[in-house]
C-alpha positions in Angstrom: -12.3 -31.2 -13.4 -11.3 -34.8 -13.9 -14.8 -35.8 -14.9 -14.8 -33.1 -17.5 -11.7 -34.5 -19.1 -13.1 -38.0 -18.9 -16.3 -36.8 -20.6 -14.4 -35.0 -23.3 -12.3 -38.1 -24.1 -15.4 -40.3 -24.0 -17.2 -37.9 -26.4 -14.3 -38.1 -28.8 -14.3 -41.9 -28.5 -18.0 -42.0 -29.3 -17.5 -39.9 -32.4 -15.1 -42.7 -33.5 -17.7 -45.3 -32.6 -20.3 -43.4 -34.7 -18.0 -43.5 -37.7 -17.3 -47.2 -37.1 -20.9 -48.0 -36.9 -21.7 -46.1 -40.1 -18.8 -47.9 -41.8 -20.0 -51.3 -40.7 -23.6 -50.7 -41.8 -22.4 -49.3 -45.1 -20.2 -52.4 -45.6 -23.2 -54.7 -44.8 -25.4 -52.7 -47.2 -22.8 -53.2 -50.0 -22.4 -56.9 -49.3 -26.2 -57.3 -49.3 -26.3 -55.8 -52.8 -23.6 -58.1 -54.1 -20.8 -55.5 -54.3 -17.5 -57.4 -53.9 -15.0 -55.3 -56.0 -13.0 -53.0 -53.8 -15.5 -53.5 -50.9 -13.4 -51.9 -48.2 -12.6 -48.8 -50.3 -16.2 -48.4 -51.4 -17.5 -48.9 -47.8 -15.0 -46.3 -46.6 -16.0 -43.8 -49.3 -19.7 -44.4 -48.5 -19.2 -44.2 -44.8 -17.1 -41.1 -45.0 -19.6 -39.1 -47.1 -22.5 -40.3 -44.9 -20.6 -39.4 -41.7 -19.8 -36.0 -43.2 -23.5 -35.4 -44.0 -24.5 -36.5 -40.5 -21.9 -34.2 -38.9 -22.9 -31.2 -41.0 -26.6 -31.9 -40.2 -25.9 -32.1 -36.5 -24.0 -28.8 -36.6 -26.9 -26.9 -38.2 -29.8 -28.7 -36.4 -30.2 -32.2 -35.0 -32.9 -32.9 -37.6 -30.5 -32.0 -40.4 -28.5 -35.1 -39.7 -31.5 -37.1 -40.9 -31.6 -35.1 -44.1 -28.0 -34.6 -45.1 -26.8 -38.1 -44.0 -29.2 -40.1 -46.2 -28.7 -37.6 -49.0 -24.9 -38.1 -48.9 -25.5 -41.9 -48.7 -27.8 -41.7 -51.7 -25.3 -39.6 -53.8 -22.4 -41.9 -53.0 -24.4 -45.1 -53.8 -25.4 -43.5 -57.1 -21.7 -42.7 -57.8 -20.7 -46.4 -57.2 -23.4 -47.8 -59.4 -24.9 -50.1 -56.8 -27.9 -51.9 -58.2 -30.6 -50.3 -56.0 -33.3 -47.9 -56.8 -33.1 -44.2 -55.9 -35.9 -44.5 -53.3 -34.4 -47.6 -51.7 -31.0 -45.8 -51.5 -32.5 -42.9 -49.6 -34.4 -45.3 -47.2 -31.3 -47.4 -46.7 -29.4 -44.1 -45.9 -32.0 -43.1 -43.4 -31.8 -46.5 -41.8 -28.0 -46.4 -41.6 -28.0 -42.9 -40.1 -30.8 -43.6 -37.7 -29.4 -46.9 -36.4 -25.9 -45.5 -36.0 -27.1 -42.4 -34.2 -29.5 -44.3 -31.9 -26.8 -46.8 -30.9 -24.2 -44.2 -30.4 -26.5 -41.8 -28.5 -27.7 -44.6 -26.2 -24.1 -45.6 -25.5 -23.0 -42.1 -24.8 -26.0 -41.5 -22.5 -25.0 -44.6 -20.6 -21.4 -43.4 -20.5 -22.6 -40.0 -19.1 -24.7 -41.8 -16.5 -21.7 -43.9 -15.4 -19.6 -40.8 -15.1 -22.2 -39.1 -13.0 -23.5 -36.3 -15.3 -27.1 -37.5 -15.1 
């Protein structure tokens, strides 16, 4: 029973890690495109909408995270008038979502292995 509680707490922690990674990657994206005005607020808005898209996509189907996450990223980038083309915004969104999910998934798999689930 204790390992189930540890796994649940670890899962919740890794959800926070996923949001943190998305926020960090969104901030780096904005910095790379010379956005300095209200950088933290813009990064938070971009990360929140991207994270929401990823979560909704994961609920419906795992593949949906790779559709809804980049779409939410693209829509938020358009709303903030970042100087990047539409296609580049979608590809950047896919990159942010993919990298964050791979890193978080690998970390969570390692956590589950340490706990003894695998």
